[in-house]
C-alpha positions as CSV (number, residue, x, y, z in Angstrom):
1,M,-47.5,-214.8,-19.0
2,K,-44.6,-212.5,-18.4
3,K,-41.5,-213.1,-20.5
4,R,-38.4,-213.9,-18.4
5,F,-35.3,-211.8,-18.9
6,K,-32.4,-213.9,-19.9
7,I,-28.8,-212.8,-19.5
8,P,-26.9,-213.4,-22.7
9,K,-24.4,-216.2,-22.5
10,S,-21.7,-213.9,-23.9
11,I,-22.2,-211.5,-20.9
12,I,-22.0,-214.5,-18.5
13,R,-18.7,-215.7,-20.1
14,I,-17.2,-212.2,-19.9
15,A,-18.3,-211.8,-16.2
16,V,-16.8,-215.2,-15.3
17,L,-13.6,-214.3,-17.2
18,V,-13.3,-211.0,-15.3
19,I,-13.8,-212.7,-11.9
20,V,-11.3,-215.4,-12.6
21,S,-8.8,-212.8,-13.9
22,V,-9.1,-210.7,-10.8
23,I,-8.6,-213.8,-8.6
24,C,-5.5,-214.7,-10.6
25,I,-4.0,-211.2,-10.5
26,A,-4.6,-211.0,-6.8
27,A,-2.9,-214.4,-6.2
28,M,0.0,-213.3,-8.5
29,D,0.3,-210.0,-6.6
30,W,0.4,-211.7,-3.2
31,A,3.0,-214.2,-4.5
32,F,5.0,-211.4,-6.0
33,F,5.2,-209.3,-2.9
34,Y,5.4,-212.2,-0.4
35,P,7.0,-215.2,-2.1
36,Q,7.4,-218.4,-0.2
37,A,9.8,-217.8,2.6
38,R,12.1,-220.4,4.1
39,T,10.4,-223.0,6.2
40,D,9.5,-221.7,9.7
41,D,10.7,-218.2,9.0
42,L,9.0,-215.5,11.1
43,I,7.6,-213.0,8.5
44,L,8.4,-209.4,9.4
45,E,5.8,-207.6,7.2
46,V,6.5,-204.0,6.2
47,G,3.1,-202.4,5.7
48,K,2.1,-198.8,6.0
49,H,4.2,-196.0,7.6
50,Y,3.1,-193.7,10.4
51,K,2.0,-190.2,9.6
52,D,4.7,-188.8,12.0
53,R,8.2,-188.9,10.5
54,L,11.3,-189.7,12.5
55,D,12.2,-186.6,14.5
56,G,15.6,-188.1,15.1
57,L,17.6,-190.5,17.2
58,G,20.3,-188.9,19.4
59,V,21.7,-188.2,22.8
60,E,21.8,-185.7,25.7
61,W,25.1,-183.8,25.6
62,D,25.3,-181.1,28.3
63,P,27.8,-178.2,28.0
64,M,30.3,-179.3,30.7
65,L,33.4,-180.5,28.9
66,L,35.2,-177.1,28.8
67,A,34.1,-176.1,32.3
68,S,36.9,-175.9,34.8
69,Y,35.8,-179.0,36.7
70,N,36.7,-180.9,33.5
71,T,39.7,-178.8,32.2
72,A,41.3,-178.3,35.6
73,N,39.8,-180.8,38.0
74,P,42.1,-181.3,41.1
75,T,40.9,-184.9,41.5
76,L,42.4,-185.8,38.0
77,A,45.9,-186.1,36.9
78,P,46.8,-183.1,34.7
79,E,47.1,-185.4,31.6
80,D,43.5,-186.5,32.2
81,C,42.0,-183.1,32.2
82,V,40.0,-182.1,29.1
83,T,41.5,-179.8,26.4
84,E,40.2,-178.0,23.3
85,E,41.6,-180.9,21.3
86,D,39.6,-183.4,23.4
87,F,36.4,-181.3,22.7
88,E,37.1,-181.6,19.0
89,K,37.6,-185.3,19.4
90,V,34.2,-185.7,21.1
91,C,32.6,-183.7,18.3
92,A,34.2,-186.1,15.8
93,M,32.9,-189.1,17.8
94,A,29.3,-187.6,17.7
95,E,29.6,-187.0,14.0
96,E,30.8,-190.6,13.3
97,I,27.8,-192.2,14.9
98,G,25.4,-190.0,12.9
99,I,23.2,-188.5,15.7
100,D,20.4,-186.3,14.4
101,K,19.6,-184.5,17.5
102,I,21.0,-183.5,20.9
103,R,19.5,-182.2,24.1
104,C,21.4,-179.6,26.1
105,F,20.8,-178.5,29.6
106,W,21.3,-174.9,30.6
107,S,20.8,-172.9,33.8
108,E,19.2,-169.4,34.0
109,S,21.9,-168.4,36.5
110,W,24.6,-168.9,33.8
111,I,23.3,-165.8,31.9
112,E,21.4,-164.0,34.6
113,P,23.3,-164.4,37.9
114,V,21.3,-161.5,39.4
115,N,17.7,-160.6,38.5
116,D,18.0,-157.8,35.8
117,N,15.2,-155.8,37.4
118,D,11.7,-156.1,38.9
119,D,9.8,-155.8,35.6
120,P,9.9,-158.9,33.4
121,H,8.3,-157.0,30.6
122,V,11.2,-154.5,30.4
123,T,14.5,-156.3,30.0
124,N,17.8,-154.8,31.2
125,Y,20.1,-156.5,28.7
126,D,23.2,-155.2,30.4
127,A,22.5,-157.5,33.4
128,F,22.9,-160.6,31.2
129,V,26.4,-162.2,30.9
130,W,27.6,-164.4,28.0
131,D,31.1,-165.3,29.0
132,Q,30.3,-167.9,31.7
133,E,32.2,-171.1,31.1
134,N,29.2,-173.4,30.5
135,I,27.6,-170.9,28.1
136,L,30.8,-170.6,26.1
137,T,30.9,-174.5,26.0
138,L,27.2,-174.5,24.9
139,F,28.0,-172.1,22.0
140,K,30.9,-174.3,20.9
141,Q,28.5,-177.3,20.9
142,L,25.9,-175.2,18.9
143,D,28.7,-174.3,16.4
144,F,29.3,-178.0,15.8
145,C,25.5,-178.8,15.5
146,Q,24.9,-175.9,13.2
147,K,27.7,-177.1,10.9
148,E,26.6,-180.7,10.9
149,G,22.8,-180.1,10.7
150,I,22.1,-181.6,14.1
151,K,18.9,-180.4,15.7
152,V,19.1,-179.1,19.3
153,N,16.6,-179.0,22.2
154,L,17.5,-176.6,25.0
155,T,16.2,-177.6,28.4
156,T,16.4,-175.5,31.6
157,W,17.3,-177.2,34.8
158,G,16.4,-174.4,37.2
159,G,19.1,-172.6,39.2
160,S,17.7,-169.1,38.4
161,P,18.2,-166.1,40.6
162,F,14.5,-166.1,41.4
163,P,12.1,-168.9,42.5
164,I,10.5,-170.9,39.7
165,T,7.1,-169.7,41.0
166,E,8.0,-166.3,39.6
167,H,6.7,-167.3,36.2
168,E,7.2,-164.1,34.3
169,E,10.8,-163.6,35.4
170,Y,11.5,-167.2,34.5
171,A,9.9,-166.8,31.1
172,E,11.8,-163.5,30.5
173,C,15.1,-165.3,31.0
174,M,14.2,-168.0,28.6
175,C,13.2,-165.4,26.0
176,V,16.5,-163.6,26.3
177,M,18.3,-166.9,25.8
178,L,16.3,-167.6,22.7
179,E,17.0,-164.0,21.4
180,K,20.7,-164.6,21.8
181,V,20.5,-167.9,20.0
182,I,18.7,-166.2,17.1
183,E,21.2,-163.3,17.1
184,K,24.1,-165.8,16.7
185,G,22.4,-167.6,13.8
186,Y,21.9,-170.9,15.5
187,T,19.0,-172.3,13.4
188,C,19.9,-175.7,14.8
189,V,18.0,-174.8,18.0
190,V,14.5,-176.0,17.2
191,E,12.9,-176.6,20.6
192,M,12.8,-175.3,24.2
193,T,11.8,-177.3,27.3
194,P,11.1,-175.1,30.3
195,F,12.2,-177.4,33.2
196,N,13.8,-180.8,33.5
197,E,11.6,-183.4,35.1
198,P,9.1,-181.1,36.9
199,C,7.7,-184.2,38.5
200,W,10.7,-184.1,40.9
201,A,10.7,-180.3,41.4
202,Y,7.1,-180.3,42.4
203,K,7.1,-183.4,44.5
204,V,6.2,-182.7,48.2
205,D,5.8,-185.5,50.7
206,G,5.5,-188.1,47.9
207,V,2.8,-186.1,46.1
208,V,3.3,-184.3,42.8
209,D,1.4,-181.0,42.3
210,M,2.0,-179.9,38.7
211,E,-0.4,-176.9,38.7
212,D,2.3,-174.3,39.2
213,H,4.4,-175.8,36.4
214,W,1.5,-175.8,34.0
215,Q,0.9,-172.1,34.7
216,S,4.6,-171.5,34.1
217,C,4.3,-173.1,30.7
218,R,1.3,-170.9,29.8
219,V,3.2,-167.8,30.9
220,L,6.2,-168.8,28.7
221,D,4.0,-169.3,25.7
222,S,2.4,-165.9,26.3
223,M,5.7,-164.1,26.7
224,L,7.2,-165.8,23.6
225,K,4.2,-164.4,21.6
226,E,4.5,-161.0,23.3
227,R,8.1,-160.7,22.1
228,G,7.5,-162.1,18.6
229,L,9.4,-165.3,19.3
230,R,6.7,-168.0,19.4
231,K,6.8,-168.9,15.7
232,K,10.6,-169.2,15.9
233,I,10.7,-172.1,18.4
234,K,8.7,-175.3,19.2
235,L,7.7,-175.9,22.8
236,N,8.6,-179.5,23.9
237,L,6.7,-179.9,27.2
238,S,6.0,-182.4,30.0
239,D,9.6,-183.8,30.3
240,N,8.3,-186.0,33.2
241,N,9.8,-189.2,34.4
242,Y,6.4,-190.6,35.3
243,S,3.9,-191.5,32.6
244,L,0.9,-190.4,34.7
245,D,2.3,-186.9,35.1
246,S,3.1,-186.9,31.4
247,M,-0.5,-187.8,30.4
248,R,-1.9,-185.3,33.0
249,T,0.3,-182.5,31.5
250,M,-0.9,-183.3,27.9
251,E,-4.5,-183.2,29.0
252,E,-4.0,-179.9,31.0
253,L,-2.0,-178.0,28.4
254,G,-3.6,-179.4,25.3
255,R,-2.5,-177.7,22.1
256,L,-0.1,-175.3,23.8
257,A,2.9,-177.4,22.6
258,E,3.9,-178.9,19.3
259,I,5.7,-181.7,21.1
260,Y,5.2,-183.6,24.4
261,N,7.9,-185.8,25.8
262,T,8.4,-188.4,28.4
263,H,11.6,-189.8,30.1
264,S,11.9,-193.5,30.2
265,Y,13.9,-195.4,32.8
266,D,11.3,-198.1,33.2
267,Y,12.7,-201.3,31.7
268,I,15.0,-204.1,32.5
269,S,15.7,-207.1,30.3
270,P,12.8,-209.4,31.4
271,Y,10.2,-206.9,30.1
272,S,8.5,-208.0,26.9
273,D,8.8,-206.1,23.7
274,T,5.0,-206.0,23.5
275,A,4.8,-204.1,26.9
276,M,7.3,-201.5,25.7
277,T,5.4,-201.0,22.4
278,E,2.0,-200.7,24.2
279,F,3.4,-198.1,26.6
280,S,4.6,-196.0,23.7
281,Q,1.2,-196.4,21.9
282,L,-0.5,-195.0,25.0
283,L,1.7,-192.0,25.3
284,T,1.5,-191.3,21.6
285,R,-2.3,-191.4,21.7
286,Y,-2.3,-188.7,24.4
287,A,0.0,-186.5,22.4
288,H,-2.0,-186.9,19.1
289,K,-5.2,-186.2,20.9
290,N,-3.7,-182.7,21.7
291,G,-2.3,-182.1,18.2
292,A,1.3,-183.0,19.1
293,I,3.9,-185.6,18.5
294,H,5.4,-187.7,21.2
295,L,9.2,-188.0,21.9
296,V,11.4,-189.4,24.5
297,N,13.9,-186.7,25.7
298,E,15.8,-189.1,28.0
299,F,16.0,-192.9,28.2
300,G,18.0,-195.7,29.6
301,P,17.5,-199.0,31.5
302,N,15.9,-199.2,35.0
303,T,19.3,-200.0,36.5
304,V,19.9,-196.6,38.0
305,I,22.0,-196.5,41.2
306,N,21.8,-192.7,41.4
307,A,21.7,-189.8,38.9
308,M,25.3,-190.4,37.8
309,T,25.7,-194.2,37.7
310,S,24.0,-197.5,36.8
311,S,24.6,-201.1,37.7
312,D,25.0,-202.4,34.2
313,T,26.8,-199.5,32.5
314,D,29.7,-201.6,31.0
315,T,27.7,-204.7,30.1
316,Y,26.8,-206.1,26.6
317,K,23.2,-206.6,27.6
318,R,22.7,-202.9,28.3
319,G,23.3,-202.2,24.6
320,L,20.8,-204.8,23.6
321,L,18.2,-203.4,26.0
322,I,18.5,-199.7,25.0
323,S,18.2,-200.7,21.4
324,R,15.0,-202.7,22.2
325,V,13.6,-199.7,23.9
326,A,14.3,-197.5,20.9
327,V,12.8,-199.9,18.4
328,N,9.7,-200.7,20.5
329,F,9.0,-197.0,21.2
330,L,9.3,-196.2,17.5
331,N,6.9,-199.1,16.8
332,G,4.5,-197.6,19.2
333,G,4.4,-194.3,17.4
334,T,7.0,-192.3,19.4
335,A,8.8,-190.2,16.8
336,G,12.3,-190.0,18.3
337,L,14.5,-190.8,21.3
338,L,17.5,-189.3,23.0
339,Y,19.8,-191.5,25.1
340,W,21.3,-190.2,28.3
341,C,24.1,-189.5,27.5
342,L,26.8,-189.0,24.9
343,T,30.0,-189.3,27.0
344,D,31.1,-189.4,30.6
345,Q,32.0,-186.0,32.0
346,Y,32.1,-184.1,35.3
347,Y,29.2,-181.9,36.4
348,G,31.2,-180.6,39.3
349,V,34.6,-181.4,40.9
350,G,33.4,-184.6,42.6
351,S,30.4,-185.3,40.4
352,R,31.2,-187.6,37.5
353,M,28.5,-188.7,35.1
354,S,29.3,-192.4,34.2
355,V,26.7,-193.7,31.9
356,G,27.9,-192.3,28.6
357,L,28.1,-194.1,25.3
358,Y,31.8,-193.3,25.7
359,Q,34.0,-193.2,28.8
360,F,35.9,-190.2,30.0
361,K,39.4,-189.1,28.9
362,D,41.2,-191.0,31.6
363,K,39.8,-194.2,29.9
364,G,40.8,-192.9,26.5
365,W,37.3,-192.0,25.4
366,E,36.7,-195.7,25.0
367,A,33.4,-196.9,23.7
368,R,31.1,-198.9,26.0
369,P,29.3,-201.9,24.5
370,Q,26.1,-199.8,24.3
371,L,27.8,-197.5,21.8
372,Y,28.2,-200.3,19.3
373,A,24.5,-201.2,19.6
374,Y,22.9,-197.8,19.7
375,S,25.1,-196.3,16.9
376,L,23.7,-198.9,14.5
377,L,20.4,-197.1,14.9
378,T,21.7,-193.5,14.9
379,K,24.1,-194.0,12.0
380,Y,21.7,-195.7,9.6
381,T,18.5,-193.7,10.2
382,Q,17.9,-190.1,9.3
383,A,15.6,-187.4,10.7
384,G,12.5,-187.2,8.5
385,A,12.5,-191.0,7.7
386,K,9.2,-192.7,7.3
387,I,8.6,-195.2,10.1
388,Y,7.1,-198.5,9.1
389,P,6.1,-200.3,12.3
390,I,6.4,-204.1,12.5
391,I,4.0,-205.1,15.3
392,L,4.7,-208.7,16.4
393,D,3.0,-210.9,19.0
394,E,6.4,-211.9,20.3
395,A,7.7,-211.3,23.8
396,H,11.4,-211.3,22.9
397,L,11.8,-210.3,19.3
398,C,11.2,-206.8,17.8
399,A,11.8,-205.3,14.4
400,I,11.2,-202.1,12.5
401,A,11.8,-200.6,9.0
402,L,12.5,-197.0,8.0
403,K,12.8,-195.3,4.7
404,N,15.2,-192.4,4.9
405,P,14.8,-189.0,3.1
406,D,17.7,-190.0,0.8
407,R,15.6,-193.1,-0.3
408,S,17.8,-195.5,1.5
409,W,16.2,-198.2,3.7
410,T,17.1,-199.5,7.1
411,Y,15.8,-202.6,8.9
412,A,16.5,-203.6,12.5
413,V,15.6,-206.8,14.3
414,I,16.5,-207.7,17.9
415,N,16.4,-211.2,19.3
416,S,16.5,-211.2,23.1
417,D,15.3,-214.8,23.3
418,T,17.4,-217.8,24.3
419,V,17.2,-219.4,20.8
420,D,18.2,-218.2,17.3
421,M,15.4,-217.0,15.1
422,D,15.0,-217.3,11.3
423,V,13.3,-214.2,9.9
424,S,12.2,-212.7,6.6
425,F,11.5,-209.0,6.0
426,A,8.6,-208.8,3.5
427,N,8.5,-205.4,1.9
428,P,6.3,-204.6,-1.1
429,H,7.9,-201.2,-1.3
430,L,11.4,-202.6,-1.9
431,R,11.4,-205.5,-4.2
432,S,15.1,-205.8,-5.1
433,G,18.5,-204.6,-4.1
434,K,21.4,-205.5,-1.8
435,M,21.6,-204.6,1.9
436,D,24.7,-204.4,4.1
437,R,24.3,-206.3,7.3
438,Y,25.6,-205.1,10.7
439,V,25.5,-207.5,13.7
440,Y,25.7,-206.5,17.4
441,C,26.8,-209.8,19.0
442,E,28.9,-210.3,22.1
443,E,31.3,-212.8,20.5
444,T,32.2,-210.4,17.7
445,L,32.0,-207.1,19.6
446,P,34.7,-204.6,18.4
447,T,37.2,-202.9,20.7
448,D,38.3,-200.0,18.6
449,S,35.5,-197.5,19.6
450,H,34.2,-197.1,16.1
451,P,30.8,-198.2,14.8
452,I,30.4,-201.8,13.8
453,R,31.3,-202.6,10.2
454,S,29.3,-204.6,7.8
455,D,29.9,-208.4,7.9
456,A,27.8,-209.4,4.9
457,V,25.8,-208.2,1.9
458,L,22.3,-209.8,1.5
459,K,20.2,-209.8,-1.6
460,I,16.5,-208.9,-1.6
461,N,14.5,-211.4,-3.7
462,N,11.0,-210.2,-4.8
463,G,10.7,-208.0,-1.6
464,L,12.0,-210.7,0.7
465,L,15.2,-210.4,2.8
466,S,15.9,-213.6,4.8
467,D,18.4,-214.1,7.6
468,T,19.0,-215.7,11.0
469,V,19.2,-213.5,14.1
470,R,21.2,-215.2,16.8
471,S,20.1,-215.3,20.3
472,Q,20.8,-212.1,22.3
473,C,21.8,-210.2,19.1
474,M,20.7,-207.4,16.9
475,N,20.9,-207.3,13.1
476,V,20.7,-204.0,11.2
477,Y,20.4,-204.0,7.4
478,H,21.0,-200.9,5.3
479,L,20.3,-200.4,1.6
480,R,22.4,-197.5,0.3
481,S,20.7,-194.7,-1.6
482,N,23.2,-194.8,-4.4
483,D,22.5,-198.5,-5.1
484,E,21.0,-198.7,-8.6
485,E,18.3,-201.0,-7.4
486,T,16.9,-198.7,-4.7
487,K,14.7,-196.8,-7.1
488,N,11.8,-199.2,-6.9
489,G,9.2,-198.6,-4.2
């Protein structure tokens, strides 16, 4: 008869003790990181961050302010025309709201009013001009961005002395522009986009044919390499206003670009936060599939009347909506967004852009409500931040957390519902400290054109920050990097 092997009782006791200890430690750990929140609080759990860091939140700022149709516009009273002093004031406004990136439009005709010659591989530099009023304005903007560490995307809008179908001539002009930027030491220029919204330029009888644009991008990539410039600039491609055209461009051009971007004017207030996040996830998957990150080079609400105006420009709800778009797109994996646009200005004598965060000089550069909302995101986030998505099954509440390069933290939560919401951020990476609270709320909206000031300081208890978000309001919380208690996590 075989002798049975018996496990010693001492081993059994040790095994039981180990199992019980593991269970207790796990329970303690869970309780430590996620203590009991207030009854009925919605838990906003801060988990893992995305691989893609925040490229930056910013604006479009086209080089128009010091052009004659702003400085000497016959439709304006003399005192309402823009001066050098006004330009400096706008720079100070941009600095105050903490933008990390701007997008600048430029036209090939500004520097090459007549084709330099018939050989795009042999450049006649004497044919290029650098004293055109928009180019001089652009250089002043780049001076400001270089000083402040603001990244710049340069986007062509056509207007060249040759058809856009002449791909090599078009690419030559862009290369010459990049060479001038490098010569002047503008390291702030990090990207080029070779045509604004090609989905419009190549639309014929309601059908978009992007084949020619795709070939133009390939030629540009080739010529940048030929002239030793490709490693000195990132290509930010697509720039389409229709998601299908963006996805088709990503598929067609593949790994040609480091960045693919989309313009978003798709949303009005009734859209759910979930729908926005899922759309961003779709576009980000296409970009990642081709080794790139996804950005939004322009965005605003779907309230457009024409290219220059919208129906809700001066409303409180527009500020809430554009902030929702930004938060939800970041939650979906998009690495950065640029709002259209920084300030009102003229693009011609009778062509006034009127959707800026700030109004024009004849309105005293007064901030619109959307400035107070969007600046809470631009001011308290930094390029290079880790993005911690907070994906909720909520139609009208969205939230996000970011850890900035200086070790400060920023939370944002937006309640577009009709009732107040009690929420608790639960963050195992940040167990203690105090956060300044900033509230975008219609009843307390400032009128001084400066970013919203903190109205309270909230304490983090064992990783938990609890608060109430009022209906149709946004709360932003910021933990300063010089706080002694920020060094945990």
